[in-house]
LUMNU-974217 format. One record per atom (N, C-alpha, C): atom name; x, z, y. Coordinates in Angstrom, 2 decimals. Each point is the difference from the previous one (the first is absolute). Example, Ala and Ser with C-alpha at 12.3 -4.5 7.8 and 13.67 -1.06 7.14 Angstrom:
# residues 2
["N", [13.19, 7.80, -5.69]]
["CA", [-0.89, 0.00, 1.19]]
["C", [0.90, 0.00, 1.20]]
["N", [-0.35, -0.72, 1.05]]
["CA", [0.82, 0.06, 1.19]]
["C", [-0.77, 0.73, 1.09]]
This chain:
# residues 93
["N", [-6.95, 235.74, 97.50]]
["CA", [-0.09, 0.97, 1.07]]
["C", [-1.15, 0.95, -0.30]]
["N", [0.26, 1.28, 0.11]]
["CA", [-1.02, 1.00, -0.34]]
["C", [-1.02, 0.15, 1.13]]
["N", [-1.14, 0.54, -0.38]]
["CA", [-1.07, 0.26, 0.97]]
["C", [0.49, 0.94, 1.10]]
["N", [0.81, 0.99, -0.36]]
["CA", [0.52, 0.97, 0.98]]
["C", [0.90, -0.70, 1.01]]
["N", [0.89, -0.86, -0.45]]
["CA", [0.92, -0.67, 0.94]]
["C", [-0.76, -0.99, 0.88]]
["N", [-1.01, -0.66, -0.54]]
["CA", [-0.82, -0.90, 0.82]]
["C", [-0.72, 0.80, 1.08]]
["N", [-0.57, 1.14, -0.39]]
["CA", [-0.69, 0.87, 0.95]]
["C", [0.96, 0.46, 1.09]]
["N", [1.19, 0.42, -0.40]]
["CA", [1.01, 0.48, 0.95]]
["C", [0.41, -1.12, 0.96]]
["N", [0.22, -1.20, -0.52]]
["CA", [0.41, -1.14, 0.84]]
["C", [-1.10, -0.39, 0.98]]
["N", [-1.24, -0.05, -0.48]]
["CA", [-1.11, -0.34, 0.89]]
["C", [-0.19, 1.06, 1.08]]
["N", [0.13, 1.26, -0.38]]
["CA", [-0.13, 1.09, 0.98]]
["C", [1.07, -0.12, 1.07]]
["N", [1.25, -0.23, -0.41]]
["CA", [1.09, -0.14, 0.97]]
["C", [-0.24, -1.21, 0.91]]
["N", [-0.41, -1.11, -0.58]]
["CA", [-0.28, -1.21, 0.78]]
["C", [-1.09, 0.27, 1.03]]
["N", [-1.09, 0.64, -0.43]]
["CA", [-1.10, 0.30, 0.90]]
["C", [0.43, 0.96, 1.11]]
["N", [0.72, 1.05, -0.36]]
["CA", [0.46, 0.97, 1.00]]
["C", [0.96, -0.63, 1.01]]
["N", [0.89, -0.87, -0.47]]
["CA", [0.93, -0.69, 0.90]]
["C", [-0.76, -0.87, 1.01]]
["N", [-0.98, -0.75, -0.49]]
["CA", [-0.77, -0.87, 0.90]]
["C", [-0.83, 0.81, 0.98]]
["N", [-0.62, 1.06, -0.50]]
["CA", [-0.81, 0.85, 0.86]]
["C", [0.86, 0.64, 1.09]]
["N", [1.16, 0.52, -0.39]]
["CA", [0.93, 0.61, 0.96]]
["C", [0.40, -1.01, 1.08]]
["N", [0.29, -1.22, -0.41]]
["CA", [0.39, -1.06, 0.95]]
["C", [-1.13, -0.23, 1.02]]
["N", [-1.23, -0.07, -0.45]]
["CA", [-1.13, -0.24, 0.90]]
["C", [-0.24, 1.19, 0.94]]
["N", [0.17, 1.20, -0.49]]
["CA", [-0.17, 1.18, 0.84]]
["C", [1.06, 0.04, 1.10]]
["N", [1.25, -0.26, -0.37]]
["CA", [1.09, -0.02, 1.00]]
["C", [-0.25, -1.10, 1.03]]
["N", [-0.44, -1.17, -0.45]]
["CA", [-0.31, -1.08, 0.94]]
["C", [-1.12, 0.41, 0.95]]
["N", [-1.02, 0.69, -0.53]]
["CA", [-1.10, 0.46, 0.85]]
["C", [0.47, 0.99, 1.05]]
["N", [0.86, 0.92, -0.40]]
["CA", [0.53, 0.97, 0.95]]
["C", [0.85, -0.71, 1.06]]
["N", [0.81, -0.95, -0.41]]
["CA", [0.82, -0.76, 0.96]]
["C", [-0.87, -0.78, 0.98]]
["N", [-1.06, -0.63, -0.50]]
["CA", [-0.91, -0.73, 0.89]]
["C", [-0.69, 0.95, 0.97]]
["N", [-0.36, 1.18, -0.47]]
["CA", [-0.60, 1.01, 0.88]]
["C", [0.95, 0.38, 1.12]]
["N", [1.29, 0.15, -0.33]]
["CA", [0.99, 0.32, 1.03]]
["C", [0.12, -1.12, 1.02]]
["N", [0.01, -1.24, -0.47]]
["CA", [0.09, -1.15, 0.90]]
["C", [-1.21, -0.04, 0.93]]
["N", [-1.17, 0.32, -0.55]]
["CA", [-1.24, -0.01, 0.79]]
["C", [-0.18, 1.28, 0.81]]
["N", [0.99, 0.89, -0.07]]
["CA", [-0.02, 1.28, 0.70]]
["C", [-1.20, 0.86, -0.38]]
["N", [-0.35, -0.06, -1.28]]
["CA", [-1.04, 0.87, -0.54]]
["C", [0.70, 1.29, -0.44]]
["N", [-0.53, 1.15, 0.37]]
["CA", [0.64, 1.25, -0.42]]
["C", [0.17, 0.03, -1.53]]
["N", [1.17, 0.44, -0.47]]
["CA", [0.26, -0.01, -1.44]]
["C", [-1.07, 0.71, -0.83]]
["N", [-0.50, 1.11, 0.49]]
["CA", [-1.05, 0.72, -0.75]]
["C", [-1.25, -0.85, -0.15]]
["N", [-0.36, -0.75, 1.04]]
["CA", [-1.17, -0.88, -0.08]]
["C", [0.22, -1.10, -1.04]]
["N", [1.20, -0.55, -0.03]]
["CA", [0.31, -1.04, -0.99]]
["C", [-0.08, 0.56, -1.41]]
["N", [0.57, 1.18, -0.21]]
["CA", [-0.03, 0.62, -1.32]]
["C", [-1.44, 0.30, -0.42]]
["N", [-0.81, 0.50, 0.93]]
["CA", [-1.41, 0.28, -0.32]]
["C", [-0.74, -1.28, -0.37]]
["N", [0.29, -1.11, 0.69]]
["CA", [-0.63, -1.27, -0.30]]
["C", [0.39, -0.47, -1.40]]
["N", [1.28, 0.10, -0.31]]
["CA", [0.48, -0.41, -1.33]]
["C", [-0.64, 0.87, -1.07]]
["N", [-0.04, 1.31, 0.23]]
["CA", [-0.61, 0.91, -0.99]]
["C", [-1.47, -0.33, -0.20]]
["N", [-0.72, -0.29, 1.08]]
["CA", [-1.42, -0.33, -0.11]]
["C", [-0.20, -1.26, -0.85]]
["N", [0.85, -0.99, 0.22]]
["CA", [-0.09, -1.25, -0.78]]
["C", [0.30, 0.25, -1.47]]
["N", [1.06, 0.76, -0.28]]
["CA", [0.37, 0.30, -1.38]]
["C", [-1.09, 0.80, -0.70]]
["N", [-0.54, 1.00, 0.70]]
["CA", [-1.07, 0.81, -0.59]]
["C", [-1.26, -0.82, -0.25]]
["N", [-0.30, -0.94, 0.89]]
["CA", [-1.16, -0.87, -0.21]]
["C", [0.19, -0.84, -1.26]]
["N", [1.20, -0.52, -0.20]]
["CA", [0.28, -0.79, -1.20]]
["C", [-0.08, 0.86, -1.25]]
["N", [0.55, 1.21, 0.06]]
["CA", [-0.08, 0.92, -1.14]]
["C", [-1.45, 0.34, -0.33]]
["N", [-0.79, 0.24, 1.03]]
["CA", [-1.40, 0.33, -0.19]]
["C", [-0.76, -1.17, -0.63]]
["N", [0.29, -1.21, 0.45]]
["CA", [-0.63, -1.19, -0.60]]
["C", [0.36, -0.12, -1.48]]
["N", [1.26, 0.25, -0.31]]
["CA", [0.43, -0.03, -1.40]]
["C", [-0.71, 1.05, -0.83]]
["N", [-0.09, 1.20, 0.54]]
["CA", [-0.68, 1.08, -0.72]]
["C", [-1.47, -0.33, -0.21]]
["N", [-0.64, -0.52, 1.03]]
["CA", [-1.41, -0.36, -0.10]]
["C", [-0.19, -1.11, -1.04]]
["N", [0.91, -0.99, 0.00]]
["CA", [-0.10, -1.12, -0.93]]
["C", [0.04, 0.45, -1.46]]
["N", [0.73, 1.08, -0.26]]
["CA", [0.11, 0.50, -1.37]]
["C", [-0.86, 1.24, -0.23]]
["N", [-0.95, 0.21, 0.91]]
["CA", [-0.98, 1.09, -0.12]]
["C", [0.66, 1.38, -0.14]]
["N", [1.07, 0.20, 0.78]]
["CA", [0.65, 1.31, 0.04]]
["C", [-0.85, 0.89, 0.91]]
["N", [-0.41, 1.11, -0.51]]
["CA", [-0.85, 0.91, 0.77]]
["C", [0.80, 0.64, 1.14]]
["N", [-0.70, 0.40, 1.05]]
["CA", [0.64, 0.55, 1.19]]
["C", [0.89, 1.20, -0.34]]
["N", [-0.48, 0.88, -0.83]]
["CA", [0.78, 1.19, -0.35]]
["C", [1.30, -0.37, -0.70]]
["N", [-0.07, -0.98, -0.89]]
["CA", [1.19, -0.46, -0.71]]
["C", [0.97, -0.67, 0.97]]
["N", [-0.54, -0.83, 0.89]]
["CA", [0.82, -0.69, 0.99]]
["C", [0.73, 1.02, 0.88]]
["N", [-0.72, 1.02, 0.45]]
["CA", [0.61, 1.02, 0.85]]
["C", [1.05, 0.80, -0.77]]
["N", [-0.24, 0.27, -1.28]]
["CA", [0.98, 0.71, -0.83]]
["C", [1.27, -0.83, -0.15]]
["N", [-0.16, -1.30, -0.21]]
["CA", [1.16, -0.89, -0.12]]
["C", [0.78, -0.03, 1.32]]
["N", [-0.70, -0.15, 1.11]]
["CA", [0.66, -0.03, 1.32]]
["C", [0.73, 1.32, 0.28]]
["N", [-0.64, 1.11, -0.30]]
["CA", [0.61, 1.31, 0.23]]
["C", [1.25, 0.17, -0.87]]
["N", [-0.08, -0.42, -1.25]]
["CA", [1.16, 0.09, -0.89]]
["C", [1.17, -0.85, 0.50]]
["N", [-0.31, -1.21, 0.46]]
["CA", [1.05, -0.87, 0.53]]
["C", [0.62, 0.59, 1.26]]
["N", [-0.84, 0.57, 0.87]]
["CA", [0.50, 0.62, 1.22]]
["C", [0.94, 1.16, -0.33]]
["N", [-0.43, 0.85, -0.90]]
["CA", [0.80, 1.18, -0.35]]
["C", [1.32, -0.40, -0.66]]
["N", [-0.04, -0.98, -0.88]]
["CA", [1.22, -0.46, -0.68]]
["C", [0.98, -0.59, 1.02]]
["N", [-0.51, -0.82, 0.90]]
["CA", [0.85, -0.63, 1.01]]
["C", [0.56, 1.04, 0.95]]
["N", [-0.84, 0.93, 0.44]]
["CA", [0.45, 1.05, 0.92]]
["C", [1.11, 0.83, -0.66]]
["N", [-0.18, 0.35, -1.25]]
["CA", [1.01, 0.78, -0.72]]
["C", [1.32, -0.77, -0.06]]
["N", [-0.07, -1.30, -0.26]]
["CA", [1.20, -0.82, -0.05]]
["C", [0.70, -0.04, 1.36]]
["N", [-0.77, -0.25, 1.06]]
["CA", [0.60, -0.08, 1.33]]
["C", [0.51, 1.36, 0.48]]
["N", [-0.71, 1.07, -0.34]]
["CA", [0.49, 1.33, 0.35]]
["C", [1.34, 0.26, -0.68]]
["N", [0.14, -0.45, -1.24]]
["CA", [1.27, 0.14, -0.71]]
["C", [1.11, -0.79, 0.67]]
["N", [-0.31, -1.23, 0.44]]
["CA", [1.00, -0.82, 0.72]]
["C", [0.43, 0.70, 1.28]]
["N", [-0.98, 0.53, 0.73]]
["CA", [0.28, 0.66, 1.28]]
["C", [0.86, 1.24, -0.21]]
["N", [-0.33, 0.78, -1.01]]
["CA", [0.77, 1.21, -0.30]]
["C", [1.45, -0.36, -0.36]]
["N", [0.16, -1.04, -0.80]]
["CA", [1.34, -0.43, -0.39]]
["C", [0.78, -0.50, 1.22]]
["N", [-0.67, -0.79, 0.83]]
["CA", [0.65, -0.53, 1.20]]
["C", [0.45, 1.12, 0.91]]
["N", [-0.85, 0.99, 0.20]]
["CA", [0.36, 1.13, 0.86]]
["C", [1.13, 0.80, -0.58]]
["N", [-0.01, 0.22, -1.31]]
["CA", [1.08, 0.78, -0.60]]
["C", [1.33, -0.75, 0.09]]
["N", [-0.03, -1.31, -0.12]]
["CA", [1.24, -0.79, 0.14]]
["C", [0.48, 0.01, 1.45]]
["N", [-0.95, 0.01, 0.94]]
["CA", [0.35, -0.02, 1.41]]
["C", [0.68, 1.29, 0.42]]
["N", [-0.52, 1.12, -0.55]]
["CA", [0.57, 1.30, 0.36]]
["C", [1.30, 0.31, -0.72]]
["N", [0.29, -0.71, -1.08]]
["CA", [1.23, 0.26, -0.77]]
["C", [1.13, -0.90, 0.43]]
């Protein structure tokens, strides 16, 4: 098994588990009648705290950390904007 396929498999495994926990958190927030935005903000705060701990552990400087976060945000936003545009064009056609 190549290094690339191992990396891809581990990434998929991690993303699947993370997604499952986020969905469970949102569902628990609904059961507890916590406003969805509050639940999402709580989840984001926890995830960002973990990311920050990881960055600190590997001595990633603040500027580099912010550049990485900004790049990830922009890439994800571009992807979701593309999904939204496609969905709207299919809906109107």
